[in-house]
Each structure stands twice: as C-alpha cells, then as structure tokens.
RODO-2510 file (C-alpha; in nm, 4 decimals, decimal comma):
residues 546
     n   res          X          Y          Z
     1     m    -9,6845    11,7097    -1,3471
     2     i   -10,0300    11,6324    -1,4839
     3     n   -10,0960    12,0013    -1,5590
     4     d    -9,7590    12,0350    -1,7360
     5     k    -9,8396    11,7288    -1,9445
     6     n   -10,1823    11,8648    -2,0398
     7     t   -10,0280    12,1989    -2,1276
     8     s    -9,7755    12,0275    -2,3552
     9     i   -10,0509    11,8298    -2,5275
    10     n   -10,2597    12,1445    -2,5750
    11     n    -9,9617    12,3317    -2,7180
    12     l    -9,8931    12,0430    -2,9544
    13     i   -10,2540    12,0470    -3,0736
    14     l   -10,2373    12,4232    -3,1297
    15     v    -9,9174    12,3862    -3,3303
    16     q   -10,0770    12,1149    -3,5458
    17     i   -10,3885    12,3290    -3,6036
    18     n   -10,1737    12,6255    -3,7031
    19     l    -9,9758    12,4104    -3,9443
    20     i   -10,2979    12,2833    -4,1000
    21     l   -10,4294    12,6393    -4,1339
    22     l   -10,1063    12,7546    -4,2924
    23     f   -10,1226    12,4653    -4,5361
    24     l   -10,4834    12,5473    -4,6294
    25     i   -10,3976    12,9125    -4,6740
    26     g   -10,1074    12,8130    -4,8966
    27     i   -10,3255    12,5856    -5,1094
    28     c   -10,5933    12,8515    -5,1483
    29     f   -10,3636    13,1471    -5,1969
    30     s   -10,4364    13,1574    -5,5697
    31     s   -10,7841    13,2900    -5,4957
    32     l   -10,6280    13,6106    -5,3643
    33     a   -10,5150    13,7138    -5,7101
    34     q   -10,7825    13,8781    -5,9209
    35     i   -10,8185    13,9089    -6,2976
    36     q   -10,8131    14,2715    -6,4115
    37     i   -10,9207    14,4173    -6,7474
    38     i   -10,6592    14,6843    -6,8208
    39     d   -10,7164    14,7918    -7,1812
    40     h   -10,9393    14,7086    -7,4761
    41     t   -10,9367    14,8194    -7,8388
    42     e   -11,1258    14,7365    -8,1565
    43     i   -11,0285    14,7665    -8,5227
    44     t   -11,3045    14,8055    -8,7808
    45     t   -11,1697    14,7589    -9,1316
    46     k   -11,3127    14,9042    -9,4522
    47     s   -11,3646    14,5557    -9,5824
    48     e   -11,5473    14,4306    -9,8858
    49     e   -11,6836    14,0986    -9,9966
    50     g   -11,4083    13,8394   -10,0211
    51     s   -11,2102    13,9591    -9,7203
    52     d   -11,0576    13,6745    -9,5225
    53     f   -11,1206    13,7757    -9,1640
    54     s   -10,9218    13,4844    -9,0278
    55     d   -10,6034    13,6088    -9,1952
    56     y   -10,4591    13,8245    -8,9203
    57     t   -10,1867    13,8036    -8,6595
    58     a   -10,1291    13,9544    -8,3173
    59     v    -9,7606    13,9614    -8,2236
    60     p    -9,6821    14,0638    -7,8647
    61     l    -9,3613    14,2694    -7,8381
    62     a    -9,3349    14,2429    -7,4580
    63     e    -9,3201    14,5895    -7,2999
    64     d    -9,2468    14,7446    -7,6394
    65     g    -9,6105    14,6971    -7,7385
    66     l    -9,8109    14,4937    -7,9881
    67     l    -9,7873    14,4380    -8,3626
    68     v   -10,1055    14,3637    -8,5588
    69     s   -10,1367    14,2620    -8,9226
    70     l   -10,4539    14,1810    -9,1167
    71     t   -10,5483    14,1258    -9,4798
    72     h   -10,8596    14,2885    -9,6279
    73     y   -11,0073    14,4504    -9,9392
    74     v   -11,0409    14,8262    -9,9829
    75     k   -11,1965    14,9691   -10,3048
    76     g   -11,1409    14,6407   -10,4797
    77     k   -10,7751    14,6234   -10,3818
    78     k   -10,6330    14,3619   -10,1494
    79     e   -10,3899    14,4918    -9,8915
    80     i   -10,2090    14,4057    -9,5722
    81     l   -10,2581    14,6542    -9,2914
    82     i    -9,9722    14,6420    -9,0386
    83     a    -9,9902    14,8552    -8,7233
    84     k    -9,7925    14,8904    -8,4031
    85     y    -9,9521    14,9814    -8,0698
    86     d    -9,8077    15,0509    -7,7293
    87     t    -9,9192    14,8484    -7,4260
    88     a   -10,2191    15,0800    -7,3788
    89     f   -10,3285    15,0187    -7,7422
    90     q   -10,2303    15,3665    -7,8584
    91     n   -10,1354    15,3602    -8,2264
    92     i    -9,7658    15,4270    -8,2909
    93     w    -9,7438    15,3729    -8,6682
    94     e    -9,9249    15,2091    -8,9600
    95     q    -9,8113    15,0556    -9,2879
    96     k    -9,9994    14,9169    -9,5881
    97     h    -9,8859    14,6807    -9,8627
    98     l   -10,0836    14,5884   -10,1737
    99     l   -10,1353    14,2238   -10,2657
   100     k   -10,2445    14,0612   -10,5895
   101     g   -10,4804    13,7724   -10,6544
   102     e   -10,4241    13,4871   -10,4114
   103     d   -10,1192    13,6444   -10,2423
   104     k   -10,1118    13,5792    -9,8680
   105     i    -9,8850    13,5901    -9,5645
   106     i    -9,7718    13,2380    -9,4793
   107     d    -9,5165    13,3069    -9,2059
   108     y    -9,3368    13,5785    -9,0143
   109     n    -9,0211    13,6058    -8,8064
   110     l    -8,9573    13,8563    -8,5301
   111     t    -8,6084    13,9880    -8,4533
   112     d    -8,4892    14,2507    -8,2054
   113     s    -8,5364    14,5401    -8,4481
   114     s    -8,7533    14,4141    -8,7362
   115     i    -9,0289    14,1782    -8,8416
   116     y    -9,0089    13,9804    -9,1656
   117     y    -9,3203    13,8602    -9,3486
   118     l    -9,3081    13,5815    -9,6068
   119     i    -9,5765    13,6315    -9,8744
   120     d    -9,6761    13,3489   -10,1050
   121     k    -9,7398    13,4834   -10,4544
   122     q    -9,8206    13,1361   -10,6002
   123     r    -9,6298    12,9376   -10,8655
   124     y    -9,3142    12,9183   -10,6513
   125     e    -9,2911    13,2972   -10,6269
   126     y    -9,2459    13,4694   -10,2903
   127     e    -9,2046    13,8185   -10,1523
   128     i    -9,0263    13,9227    -9,8337
   129     l    -9,1324    14,2306    -9,6361
   130     k    -8,8945    14,3777    -9,3803
   131     i    -9,0489    14,6309    -9,1411
   132     n    -8,8588    14,8320    -8,8836
   133     l    -9,0296    14,7929    -8,5449
   134     s    -8,9404    15,1388    -8,4158
   135     n    -9,0654    15,3553    -8,7045
   136     g    -9,2534    15,1252    -8,9434
   137     a    -9,0140    15,1779    -9,2349
   138     m    -9,0885    14,9032    -9,4887
   139     k    -8,8630    14,7434    -9,7470
   140     v    -8,9389    14,4746   -10,0042
   141     i    -8,6472    14,2297   -10,0239
   142     t    -8,5961    14,0696   -10,3614
   143     y    -8,4170    13,7479   -10,4465
   144     e    -8,3620    13,5317   -10,7515
   145     k    -8,5637    13,2122   -10,7838
   146     i    -8,2965    12,9474   -10,8344
   147     l    -8,5217    12,6410   -10,8037
   148     k    -8,8869    12,5448   -10,7807
   149     a    -8,9400    12,5269   -10,4068
   150     t    -9,2405    12,5558   -10,1771
   151     y    -9,1336    12,7705    -9,8828
   152     t    -9,3305    12,7619    -9,5590
   153     e    -9,0905    12,9192    -9,3101
   154     i    -8,8841    13,2356    -9,2798
   155     c    -8,6026    13,2869    -9,0314
   156     a    -8,3911    13,6034    -9,0056
   157     s    -8,1223    13,7729    -8,8008
   158     k    -7,9226    14,0862    -8,8866
   159     n    -7,8236    14,0512    -9,2552
   160     i    -7,9174    13,6844    -9,2977
   161     i    -8,2569    13,5562    -9,4178
   162     l    -8,3411    13,1862    -9,4454
   163     l    -8,6402    13,0430    -9,6329
   164     g    -8,7205    12,6842    -9,5424
   165     g    -8,9440    12,4392    -9,7231
   166     e    -8,9420    12,1602    -9,9774
   167     a    -8,8263    12,1048   -10,3347
   168     e    -8,8943    11,7810   -10,5236
   169     n    -9,0093    11,6198   -10,1975
   170     n    -8,6803    11,7001   -10,0262
   171     p    -8,6077    11,9569    -9,7524
   172     v    -8,4490    12,2788    -9,8742
   173     v    -8,3256    12,6049    -9,7178
   174     l    -8,2439    12,9163    -9,9184
   175     h    -7,9719    13,1340    -9,7592
   176     l    -7,9834    13,5043    -9,8490
   177     n    -7,7367    13,7712    -9,7395
   178     i    -7,9285    14,0975    -9,7842
   179     k    -7,6105    14,3047    -9,7409
   180     t    -7,4097    14,1415   -10,0185
   181     g    -7,7037    14,0084   -10,2219
   182     k    -7,5465    13,6634   -10,2340
   183     q    -7,7854    13,3694   -10,2166
   184     q    -7,7311    12,9939   -10,2040
   185     i    -7,8903    12,6668   -10,0946
   186     l    -7,7693    12,5185    -9,7660
   187     p    -7,5635    12,2119    -9,8641
   188     s    -7,6126    11,8462    -9,7632
   189     l    -7,9728    11,8785    -9,6408
   190     v    -8,1148    11,6323    -9,8924
   191     q    -8,1998    11,3052    -9,7185
   192     k    -8,4373    11,0439    -9,8550
   193     s    -8,7956    11,0628    -9,7186
   194     t    -8,7341    11,3498    -9,4743
   195     y    -8,8793    11,6939    -9,4043
   196     l    -8,7541    12,0155    -9,2472
   197     a    -8,8643    11,9953    -8,8835
   198     n    -8,7039    12,3139    -8,7504
   199     l    -8,4920    12,6071    -8,8646
   200     t    -8,3038    12,8379    -8,6271
   201     i    -8,0464    13,1122    -8,6653
   202     d    -7,8315    13,2573    -8,3845
   203     t    -7,5928    13,5374    -8,4812
   204     e    -7,4513    13,5650    -8,1279
   205     n    -7,3111    13,2120    -8,1497
   206     d    -7,2517    13,2204    -8,5276
   207     v    -7,4808    12,9211    -8,5799
   208     i    -7,7504    12,8184    -8,8249
   209     l    -7,9294    12,5012    -8,7144
   210     a    -8,1487    12,2942    -8,9453
   211     i    -8,3258    11,9852    -8,8083
   212     v    -8,4419    11,7265    -9,0596
   213     a    -8,6568    11,4296    -8,9564
   214     g    -8,7866    11,1147    -9,1241
   215     k    -9,1338    11,1203    -9,2774
   216     y    -9,2072    10,7509    -9,2447
   217     s    -9,1471    10,4666    -8,9996
   218     s    -8,8938    10,3146    -9,2384
   219     s    -8,6717    10,6244    -9,2189
   220     k    -8,6972    10,7351    -8,8573
   221     y    -8,3811    10,9375    -8,8211
   222     s    -8,3204    11,2878    -8,6913
   223     f    -8,0443    11,4917    -8,8536
   224     f    -7,8997    11,8040    -8,6890
   225     y    -7,7038    12,0242    -8,9325
   226     f    -7,4801    12,3034    -8,8028
   227     y    -7,3757    12,5825    -9,0411
   228     d    -7,1756    12,9015    -9,0144
   229     l    -7,3592    13,2234    -9,0916
   230     d    -7,2072    13,2169    -9,4406
   231     a    -7,3898    12,8856    -9,5112
   232     k    -7,0816    12,6634    -9,4787
   233     l    -7,1622    12,3231    -9,3256
   234     r    -6,9546    12,2734    -9,0130
   235     y    -7,0807    11,9292    -8,9067
   236     n    -7,3953    11,7248    -8,8567
   237     v    -7,5153    11,4832    -8,5893
   238     t    -7,7380    11,1897    -8,6842
   239     i    -7,9631    11,0302    -8,4239
   240     p    -8,1485    10,7149    -8,5266
   241     d    -8,4651    10,6113    -8,3490
   242     n    -8,4510    10,2711    -8,1833
   243     k    -8,6892    10,0091    -8,0468
   244     d    -8,7806    10,2301    -7,7519
   245     y    -8,8500    10,5746    -7,8983
   246     d    -8,9317    10,7822    -8,2055
   247     l    -8,8705    11,1560    -8,1786
   248     q    -9,1855    11,3424    -8,2817
   249     t    -9,1447    11,7150    -8,2166
   250     f    -8,8427    11,9437    -8,1904
   251     r    -8,7922    12,2703    -8,0055
   252     p    -8,4207    12,3640    -8,0022
   253     l    -8,2382    12,6149    -7,7858
   254     i    -7,8901    12,7176    -7,8987
   255     t    -7,6777    12,7574    -7,5846
   256     g    -7,3312    12,7942    -7,7439
   257     t    -7,1312    12,7664    -8,0656
   258     d    -7,1162    12,3881    -8,0397
   259     e    -7,3951    12,3285    -7,7909
   260     i    -7,7734    12,3023    -7,8159
   261     l    -8,0607    12,1676    -7,6110
   262     v    -8,3629    12,0128    -7,7832
   263     f    -8,7001    11,9428    -7,6200
   264     g    -9,0012    11,7612    -7,7593
   265     t    -9,2295    11,4595    -7,7417
   266     y    -9,1524    11,1018    -7,8368
   267     s    -9,3485    10,7850    -7,9112
   268     s    -9,2663    10,4167    -7,9218
   269     p    -9,2298    10,2557    -8,2669
   270     k    -9,5228    10,0237    -8,1912
   271     w    -9,7550    10,3035    -8,0774
   272     k    -9,7538    10,6316    -8,2661
   273     r    -9,9206    10,8434    -7,9982
   274     s    -9,7020    11,0425    -7,7586
   275     q    -9,5418    10,8385    -7,4845
   276     g    -9,3562    11,1150    -7,3005
   277     i    -9,1215    11,4115    -7,3288
   278     y    -8,7477    11,4215    -7,3863
   279     s    -8,4507    11,6545    -7,3616
   280     l    -8,1437    11,6106    -7,5794
   281     k    -7,8096    11,7831    -7,5426
   282     i    -7,5678    11,8037    -7,8342
   283     k    -7,2210    11,9239    -7,7390
   284     d    -6,8763    11,9009    -7,8956
   285     k    -7,0238    11,7719    -8,2224
   286     k    -7,1942    11,4681    -8,0707
   287     e    -7,4904    11,3566    -7,8646
   288     n    -7,4003    11,4459    -7,5084
   289     g    -7,7092    11,3513    -7,3118
   290     f    -8,0566    11,2081    -7,3679
   291     r    -8,3246    11,2212    -7,1019
   292     f    -8,6614    11,0525    -7,1522
   293     y    -8,9567    11,1105    -6,9217
   294     d    -9,2512    10,8764    -6,9682
   295     f    -9,5692    11,0691    -6,8887
   296     s    -9,6326    10,8361    -6,5937
   297     y    -9,3174    10,9693    -6,4224
   298     l    -9,4479    11,3264    -6,4200
   299     n    -9,5868    11,4280    -6,0813
   300     n    -9,9108    11,5762    -6,2125
   301     f    -9,9815    11,4006    -6,5406
   302     f   -10,2842    11,2046    -6,4115
   303     n   -10,4268    11,4883    -6,2030
   304     n   -10,6931    11,5612    -6,4647
   305     l   -10,8546    11,2261    -6,3769
   306     t   -11,0981    11,1647    -6,0944
   307     e   -10,9476    11,0108    -5,7821
   308     k   -11,0895    10,6678    -5,8673
   309     k   -10,9639    10,6751    -6,2268
   310     r   -10,6265    10,8091    -6,1179
   311     e   -10,5754    10,5256    -5,8698
   312     k   -10,6767    10,2737    -6,1358
   313     m   -10,4332    10,4248    -6,3871
   314     l   -10,1456    10,4342    -6,1361
   315     a   -10,2074    10,0686    -6,0564
   316     k   -10,1961     9,9933    -6,4291
   317     v    -9,8687    10,1837    -6,4613
   318     k    -9,7149     9,9933    -6,1703
   319     k    -9,8247     9,6598    -6,3155
   320     g    -9,6871     9,7538    -6,6569
   321     r    -9,3469     9,8464    -6,5147
   322     k    -9,3153     9,5069    -6,3471
   323     k    -9,3864     9,3360    -6,6796
   324     g    -9,1583     9,5716    -6,8708
   325     s    -9,4439     9,6990    -7,0875
   326     p    -9,5191    10,0731    -7,0441
   327     v    -9,8738    10,2049    -7,0493
   328     r    -9,9792    10,3495    -7,3839
   329     y   -10,1503    10,6882    -7,3972
   330     s   -10,4162    10,8073    -7,6395
   331     n   -10,3492    11,1816    -7,6714
   332     d   -10,1766    11,3788    -7,9431
   333     y    -9,9762    11,6831    -7,8298
   334     f    -9,8664    12,0058    -7,9871
   335     i    -9,5941    12,2123    -7,8294
   336     s    -9,5451    12,5850    -7,7846
   337     p    -9,2201    12,7820    -7,8216
   338     l    -8,9687    12,7413    -7,5414
   339     r    -8,9249    13,0150    -7,2842
   340     e    -8,5949    13,0839    -7,1113
   341     e    -8,5924    13,2909    -6,7923
   342     k    -8,3382    13,3107    -6,5097
   343     n    -8,1532    12,9868    -6,5930
   344     r    -8,4805    12,8002    -6,6315
   345     i    -8,6286    12,6609    -6,9515
   346     y    -9,0064    12,6233    -6,9715
   347     f    -9,1652    12,3728    -7,2076
   348     s    -9,5435    12,3621    -7,2515
   349     l    -9,7740    12,1337    -7,4466
   350     e   -10,1444    12,0643    -7,4916
   351     g   -10,2971    11,7186    -7,5210
   352     y   -10,6091    11,6350    -7,7183
   353     n   -10,7932    11,3528    -7,8926
   354     s   -10,9366    11,3723    -8,2440
   355     v   -11,2964    11,2506    -8,2698
   356     y   -11,4650    11,1788    -8,6020
   357     e   -11,8273    11,2608    -8,6779
   358     n   -12,0849    10,9918    -8,5925
   359     s   -11,8299    10,8019    -8,3875
   360     t   -11,7642    10,7884    -8,0161
   361     n   -11,4236    10,6340    -8,0765
   362     v   -11,1109    10,8419    -8,0926
   363     a   -10,9581    10,8638    -8,4365
   364     n   -10,6588    10,6344    -8,4619
   365     n   -10,4609    10,8321    -8,7176
   366     m   -10,4711    11,2105    -8,7175
   367     i   -10,2570    11,2882    -9,0208
   368     g   -10,0676    11,6116    -9,0489
   369     n   -10,1111    11,7693    -8,7067
   370     p    -9,9375    12,1059    -8,7649
   371     y    -9,8026    12,1254    -8,4107
   372     f    -9,7096    11,7599    -8,4091
   373     g    -9,4898    11,7694    -8,7166
   374     s    -9,5249    11,5679    -9,0368
   375     g    -9,4053    11,5568    -9,3920
   376     s    -9,6891    11,7790    -9,5155
   377     s    -9,7092    12,0370    -9,2388
   378     r    -9,4911    12,2205    -8,9937
   379     i    -9,5015    12,3519    -8,6414
   380     y    -9,6848    12,6836    -8,6136
   381     n    -9,6981    12,9380    -8,3337
   382     n   -10,0285    13,1017    -8,2602
   383     r   -10,1735    13,2271    -8,5925
   384     r    -9,8671    13,1751    -8,8090
   385     g    -9,9180    13,0475    -9,1602
   386     n   -10,2237    12,9457    -9,3577
   387     r   -10,4931    12,9147    -9,0963
   388     s   -10,7402    12,7204    -9,3104
   389     f   -10,4679    12,4607    -9,3509
   390     w   -10,4021    12,4823    -8,9786
   391     q   -10,7647    12,4350    -8,8796
   392     n   -10,8293    12,1231    -9,0847
   393     g   -10,5313    11,9510    -8,9291
   394     g   -10,2988    11,9939    -9,2225
   395     n   -10,4639    11,7281    -9,4350
   396     s   -10,4358    11,7789    -9,8097
   397     t   -10,7401    11,5584    -9,8791
   398     p   -11,0896    11,5951    -9,7319
   399     n   -11,1628    11,3945    -9,4171
   400     p   -11,4852    11,3207    -9,2313
   401     k   -11,5722    11,6079    -9,0032
   402     v   -11,3519    11,5929    -8,6979
   403     s   -11,3520    11,7722    -8,3647
   404     y   -11,0787    11,7966    -8,1076
   405     k   -11,1356    11,7033    -7,7457
   406     y   -10,8772    11,8729    -7,5281
   407     e   -10,7661    11,6864    -7,2170
   408     q   -10,4974    11,8955    -7,0480
   409     g   -10,2279    12,1570    -7,0721
   410     m    -9,8861    12,0984    -6,9173
   411     v    -9,5841    12,3089    -6,8213
   412     c    -9,2445    12,1544    -6,7447
   413     s    -8,9413    12,3336    -6,6029
   414     f    -8,5860    12,2264    -6,6949
   415     d    -8,2411    12,3428    -6,5899
   416     k    -7,9722    12,4460    -6,8396
   417     e    -7,8538    12,0845    -6,8661
   418     g    -8,1952    11,9565    -6,9723
   419     k    -8,2865    11,7989    -6,6386
   420     l    -8,6565    11,8090    -6,5480
   421     l    -8,7110    12,0151    -6,2318
   422     w    -9,0887    12,0143    -6,1964
   423     d    -9,4124    11,9773    -6,3876
   424     n    -9,7712    12,0877    -6,3491
   425     q   -10,0919    12,0534    -6,5482
   426     f   -10,4240    12,2213    -6,6146
   427     d   -10,7377    12,0120    -6,6579
   428     f   -10,9320    12,1012    -6,9744
   429     n   -11,2269    11,8885    -6,8620
   430     e   -11,2688    11,7458    -7,2150
   431     f   -11,3204    12,0865    -7,3695
   432     e   -11,4125    12,0324    -7,7352
   433     s   -11,3376    12,2511    -8,0370
   434     q   -11,3893    12,2303    -8,4122
   435     k   -11,0505    12,3907    -8,4702
   436     i   -10,6932    12,3263    -8,3668
   437     f   -10,6068    12,6341    -8,1639
   438     p   -10,3747    12,6978    -7,8684
   439     f   -10,6210    12,7486    -7,5833
   440     f   -10,3669    12,7268    -7,3025
   441     s   -10,1299    12,9911    -7,1669
   442     y    -9,9113    13,0388    -6,8617
   443     s    -9,6578    13,2562    -6,6841
   444     v    -9,3972    13,1775    -6,4202
   445     k    -9,2395    13,3940    -6,1537
   446     n    -8,9943    13,2465    -5,9023
   447     d    -9,1423    12,8993    -5,9588
   448     t    -9,4924    13,0340    -5,8932
   449     l    -9,7044    12,9219    -6,1843
   450     a   -10,0204    13,0807    -6,3267
   451     l   -10,2183    12,8625    -6,5692
   452     f   -10,5009    12,9752    -6,7999
   453     r   -10,7492    12,8368    -7,0492
   454     l   -10,9838    13,0399    -7,2673
   455     d   -11,3285    12,9155    -7,3676
   456     e   -11,5071    13,1859    -7,5657
   457     k   -11,5798    13,4592    -7,3104
   458     e   -11,4936    13,2465    -7,0069
   459     l   -11,1441    13,2322    -6,8630
   460     f   -11,0425    12,9427    -6,6379
   461     y   -10,7309    12,9837    -6,4275
   462     k   -10,5368    12,8651    -6,1278
   463     q   -10,2110    12,9454    -5,9533
   464     t    -9,9728    12,7039    -5,7860
   465     v    -9,6052    12,6404    -5,7157
   466     k    -9,3726    12,4030    -5,8993
   467     s    -9,5201    12,0513    -5,8832
   468     v    -9,7607    12,1252    -5,5969
   469     e   -10,0964    11,9728    -5,6845
   470     q   -10,3584    12,2441    -5,7077
   471     s   -10,6930    12,1246    -5,8341
   472     l   -10,8876    12,4415    -5,7546
   473     i   -10,9749    12,6146    -6,0813
   474     s   -11,1358    12,9582    -6,0794
   475     e   -11,3641    13,0944    -6,3486
   476     y   -11,3863    13,4492    -6,4789
   477     e   -11,6220    13,5928    -6,7400
   478     i   -11,4547    13,8524    -6,9578
   479     p   -11,7009    14,1434    -6,9708
   480     r   -11,8304    14,2676    -7,3028
   481     r   -11,7354    14,6152    -7,4034
   482     d   -11,9833    14,8780    -7,2871
   483     s   -12,0963    15,0145    -7,6246
   484     l   -12,4023    15,0406    -7,8464
   485     d   -12,2876    14,7382    -8,0453
   486     n   -12,4899    14,4220    -8,0200
   487     i   -12,2378    14,1373    -8,0357
   488     i   -12,3857    13,8644    -8,2534
   489     n   -12,0910    13,6322    -8,2550
   490     r   -11,7329    13,6163    -8,1305
   491     s   -11,4813    13,3631    -8,2530
   492     d   -11,1175    13,2765    -8,3232
   493     e   -11,0234    13,3913    -7,9772
   494     i   -10,6735    13,3193    -7,8545
   495     l   -10,5212    13,3944    -7,5156
   496     m   -10,1452    13,4357    -7,4952
   497     h    -9,8968    13,5560    -7,2383
   498     w    -9,7790    13,9068    -7,3247
   499     y    -9,5258    14,0220    -7,0642
   500     d    -9,4845    14,0028    -6,6868
   501     d    -9,8370    13,9560    -6,5404
   502     n   -10,0120    14,0655    -6,8602
   503     y   -10,2022    13,8547    -7,1137
   504     l   -10,3537    13,9304    -7,4510
   505     v   -10,6916    13,8083    -7,5749
   506     s   -10,7441    13,8582    -7,9480
   507     g   -11,0219    13,7573    -8,1837
   508     y   -11,2944    13,9002    -8,4012
   509     q   -11,6610    13,9724    -8,3467
   510     i   -11,9658    14,0113    -8,5668
   511     v   -12,1537    14,3148    -8,4317
   512     r   -12,4736    14,4991    -8,5235
   513     n   -12,5330    14,8704    -8,4770
   514     t   -12,8058    15,0608    -8,6648
   515     l   -12,5981    15,3805    -8,6479
   516     y   -12,3424    15,2339    -8,8890
   517     n   -12,3646    15,1536    -9,2577
   518     p   -12,3594    14,8628    -9,2998
   519     a   -12,5270    14,7845    -8,9713
   520     r   -12,3605    14,4449    -8,9523
   521     r   -11,9823    14,4613    -8,9205
   522     k   -11,6860    14,2432    -8,8333
   523     v   -11,4561    14,3905    -8,5718
   524     f   -11,1125    14,2769    -8,4593
   525     y   -11,0543    14,3279    -8,0908
   526     f   -10,7668    14,3062    -7,8435
   527     t   -10,8011    14,2955    -7,4665
   528     r   -10,5197    14,3139    -7,2143
   529     l   -10,5725    14,1180    -6,8936
   530     r   -10,3607    14,1260    -6,5827
   531     y   -10,3290    13,8480    -6,3316
   532     p   -10,1089    13,9708    -6,0448
   533     f    -9,9197    13,6964    -5,8654
   534     s    -9,9987    13,6459    -5,4990
   535     a    -9,7515    13,6730    -5,2132
   536     t    -9,4750    13,4128    -5,2343
   537     e    -9,5105    13,2660    -4,8860
   538     v    -9,5948    12,9291    -5,0374
   539     d    -9,2762    12,9437    -5,2420
   540     k    -9,0741    13,0007    -4,9244
   541     k    -9,2599    12,7249    -4,7414
   542     e    -9,1835    12,4708    -5,0138
   543     d    -8,8159    12,5730    -5,0245
   544     e    -8,7931    12,5144    -4,6487
   545     e    -8,9477    12,1691    -4,6885
   546     e    -8,6892    12,0792    -4,9523
***
C-alpha cells in the first residue's frame, strides 16, 4: 500500500512537471519563428535640386505585388513616377505624369482594378489620375469646378468617384459618374461646426456612407449619411454625445445595404484624451447596438507597465469603480484601417504622448492629430496626403518643437456583431520620435498574433495567442545591403504588413559612392521580410482550456 501511494505521488509530480514544461514551451514558442530577408530593391531617381524626397508612397497589393509612386525633378521638369513590381521586386510596368509648380499628390484610393490619385493643383483646382493596375494604362479624369472647395480625400469604385473636403467651413462631397459625366454635390451634408470624418463607397451593397462629426465641444454630434450610388440621400442617423462619452475616431465597415459597424476611440466630455474603444452597429436605419470598452477592461492594456506600477494602477482602477469615477488616461491614439478576415474584424491603434521642448510635462492639447481626427485634418493611412502637414501634427500655426513618446501598440479582435473577443498589446518602451509615423504592424492567423515595431534598422517583435500575456520581445537587426555604397543616413522608414507572413519595410537612404556622379545620392529602398508563424499547439491548448 505504501509503495502504491508513493508511486501515485511520483506520477502526480511527473504530470505536474510535464504540464509546467508544456506551458513554458507554449509561452516561448514565438522564439522558434525566425525573421527572414526575402527580397530587397533600391530606386535611384534622376533627381535635381528641389526634389521632395518625402513625397512618395508604397502601396502593397497583397500577392499581386507592390505599387510605388514618387515625385521628383528631371531636366527641370517635375513628374510623378509610378511603377508596379511583383512580390520579388521585378518591374512590371512604369508610368510618368508631368506636374506644374506646386502640384502634388494629396491622396489616393485603391480599388480592385485601378488606383486613383488626387492631385492638388492649387487655387481650388484638382486633377484625378486613374491607372489600371494590370497594365499601367493611365487616364486623366476631368470634372467641372462647381464650387470653391478644398478636397483632401478621394474615394472610388467602378464608375463612381467621390471627392471629400470642405467648402466655406462646411463638409462637402463631390459625386462624379465617370461613365455619364454627371456630377453633383451630395445633399444634406451641411451641418454647423462639423467636418467630414470618413467617406466610404460600397458598390456591392449600393451604399455611399459619409460620416460627419462635430468640431467643437458645443456641437458634439456624429451624423451618418447613407446614399444610393446615384447620390440620392436614403436616410441619416444622428448620434449625440452624452455625459459619458465623445466619439473621437471612426472606422466604418459596411456589412449590408442597411447595416454598418463602426469602430473607434472615445473620450469623456470632461477629459479629452482617449478613455477607451467602442463598436457601434447601425441597422434598419437606426442605432442597433453600442459597446464601450474602457481601457481598464482590456486584458492587456496595462502590460506595458512594470509589475509594481501595474498593481498600483489596477488598485487605482478598482478604487475608481467603487466611487463611480473612472481612471483618466494620458495617451492620444491614432487608428489604422480595419482588417476583416474569416468572420473576424481586427482593430489596431497606437498610443503616444506629445512632449514639448524644454518641458518634462506632457502637452495637454495636441491640436490636429491627423490620425485622431479634427476640423483641420483627417485620418491618413501610412504615407497618404501631405506628409509635411502630417509630420507637424496637422497644426496650421507654428508650435514649439514637439516630440512624440510612443507607449504601446494594441490589436483588438471583434466578431461580426461588434463584440470584443480578445486584445493584446506591444510595449513601445517609451520610444520617442520627432515625427508622427505608424511604427507598429501586425498579422493574425487562426488567433495567433505576430506583433512588430520598427526603430530605424532594429525590428522588435513577439508572437502570442489571443489575449495570452506574452512579455518576451525579440530583437532583430535588419542587415544593410551588401554593396559598395556607404550608407550615411536612413530615415522615413515604415514597416507594414504586406500579405500572409510577409512585411514591407520602405524608406530612403542617403548613400555615398565615389563611382557615381554625384557621389552622394538619395536612394529609395524596399525590403520584404517574412516572419513564419510557429506551430499552433498553443492555439489548440488554449481552445481546450476554454
């Protein structure tokens, strides 16, 4: 009997040890995946003095390749060079378009078969370029200027083009049917002290959606206008802010003819910084469901803090809930485009503080955050729009020098009803930048999450599952290209998810090589990275636990 008892105890200990080992293996499984450099290419332009080397875009086309556009001077003429590459950076086609004076690309819109560029020609004049993605065929689309409007956004699908902006301090959208040539202004958009927060077109559901939001605290309303493709107003839904929340950012997803989901951040009227995230469902011409998630209710929101600070903050949150006064947060957030995959919706955002020169205190009012949304700026994706405007925070007047201290990146998963399924975060460790750039990227496969942050030539990454806390962050140094060039400087680098396990790093470098004339050149470069996901045993283990 004693031997049997000892044997049982020993077996129990072995089982416990095995469980612990399995758990440790699961937690550390992200280290099994390795970063791989797959392809690299560089573009040296025949540029002259006056070229704006920050005026370029890299548009991933998933497995169809990559589209690159840049503005430069050649023989005294200003032109846009637009080129398409396959996933191995082999050139497929090239197009060029001459510009005049201060002409510049301010926005673009990608459809299934074409890309549309909106070119600002100054003095309320604009030009639209339509380029076929398969063969590079280019067409200049003309329209009649029917009012003095400042357009900042282009949206297109099939034969419909929308230009969104502002006229006489009111939101305006120009509707253009390129097949019939008919153009008109979307009706009923004019609301006092508002701005155009989002513009979406969906030809599958025969819907044009325009979201208009209040500029000031005295007019905090959100208006959702639904139009047919022929610009006829079908209905609108008005959502006033109340004593508990102000909607700040808007990312809509059209899910049916009379159904949309909207995701974004919100604040409290008494505290203008972000308080949490929300999902809103509009169905059958009315608000059908609001869900608010205070940051403190997210599983991983405080994981960027040390254990001691996290415990202190959680205690503060608990105390605040008892008193009915939520904890206030100090970060601003900008949000990236939604992703929809396999009945899951992924919503990501990056949090940062603005710090003024000669001050250790965080700036209280960062006006005109382009990702945040305001009356004088709009939400950009990657390098869309005027980047000098983007980098100074969207302010129209000079401010003291400001830097941006990044705190964290977050990814949240929702179901098709707008219910939060899980969240996870990536610690930026107070990474500081002089520019507002998206430094955070991610990909998801079967609820396995890969998170990345780029810091010049260093890439920080981790892999985890759903809301599982994973604090282990790996570091990888992106190797310099093996060439005769001496890289003097590299800047404006952005990392973005491309397709599947592939990521794109783009930027430009100042290089020196005595074999060239001039010896000092600026080179655009694109690098494709691959981060293969590890085995999904941890995914299975978590599903069993649920």
